[in-house]
Legacy VTK file of the C-alpha trace (Angstrom):
# vtk DataFile Version 3.0
C-alpha trace
ASCII
DATASET POLYDATA
POINTS 95 float
3.195 -4.165 -14.029
6.046 -5.887 -12.965
7.127 -7.718 -9.807
10.847 -7.351 -9.294
12.811 -8.258 -5.820
15.661 -5.476 -5.274
16.403 -1.771 -5.519
13.793 1.065 -5.506
15.075 3.053 -8.550
12.069 4.094 -10.983
11.601 5.782 -14.326
9.758 9.269 -13.679
6.628 7.766 -15.298
5.982 5.007 -12.949
5.051 4.314 -9.439
7.202 1.925 -7.273
6.343 0.837 -3.591
8.842 -0.694 -1.463
8.491 -2.935 1.748
6.346 -1.343 4.578
7.632 -0.245 7.743
11.082 -1.675 9.172
10.751 -5.483 7.748
13.926 -7.094 8.079
13.205 -9.656 5.256
13.793 -8.618 1.693
10.828 -6.518 0.222
9.094 -7.017 -3.447
9.310 -3.920 -5.648
5.658 -3.138 -7.417
6.135 -1.163 -10.475
2.996 0.504 -11.974
2.138 2.209 -14.982
0.049 5.719 -14.141
-2.950 4.352 -14.635
-2.122 1.028 -12.500
-1.321 3.336 -9.500
-4.875 5.335 -9.932
-6.551 1.967 -10.130
-4.721 0.581 -7.374
-5.620 3.854 -5.245
-9.510 3.809 -5.767
-9.370 -0.014 -4.854
-7.841 0.700 -1.686
-10.142 3.526 -0.785
-13.081 1.207 -1.440
-11.600 -1.368 0.358
-11.172 0.761 3.427
-14.488 2.005 3.191
-15.798 -1.812 3.304
-13.578 -2.597 6.044
-15.017 0.048 8.329
-18.401 -1.978 7.919
-16.769 -5.182 8.380
-15.204 -3.929 11.577
-18.230 -2.490 13.078
-20.478 -5.771 12.311
-17.703 -8.525 13.409
-18.437 -10.159 16.745
-15.370 -12.027 17.199
-12.743 -10.086 19.115
-9.785 -11.751 17.553
-11.411 -11.187 13.571
-12.060 -7.485 14.525
-8.344 -7.529 15.989
-7.330 -9.038 12.234
-9.421 -6.481 10.508
-8.080 -3.614 12.423
-4.729 -4.709 11.519
-5.581 -4.889 7.899
-7.099 -1.341 7.925
-3.754 -0.061 9.158
-1.485 -1.694 6.686
-3.785 -0.677 3.967
-4.018 2.612 5.205
-0.294 3.009 5.140
0.077 1.376 1.657
-2.471 3.989 0.509
-0.416 6.924 2.014
2.786 5.546 0.557
0.951 5.400 -3.046
-0.255 8.814 -2.868
2.901 10.219 -2.014
4.485 8.565 -4.535
1.673 9.846 -6.954
2.274 13.292 -5.632
6.247 13.172 -6.312
6.999 12.661 -2.805
9.188 9.916 -1.573
7.694 8.069 1.188
9.795 7.907 4.317
12.326 4.872 4.471
12.015 4.378 0.721
14.503 5.550 -1.740
13.625 6.350 -5.184
LINES 1 96
95 0 1 2 3 4 5 6 7 8 9 10 11 12 13 14 15 16 17 18 19 20 21 22 23 24 25 26 27 28 29 30 31 32 33 34 35 36 37 38 39 40 41 42 43 44 45 46 47 48 49 50 51 52 53 54 55 56 57 58 59 60 61 62 63 64 65 66 67 68 69 70 71 72 73 74 75 76 77 78 79 80 81 82 83 84 85 86 87 88 89 90 91 92 93 94
């Protein structure tokens, strides 16, 4: 696994995640081997499951909103990872 600023080109056997959304700052590229991408997908799924309980049991409005923002970001990241693993380039990310 390596973190590299710059382009989003990748060998066919690796998964690369570019910046999320319409970031104006330069993003970071994360290159993962297939087994690392599969692990990250499982971690994100588990995190999202746990996050649902956290949101439900949080009394503070501000904290609940922050957790909901985290959930939205994690969902976007998971969706992009799943698209890349399926061989489909996510919207806004070149291959």
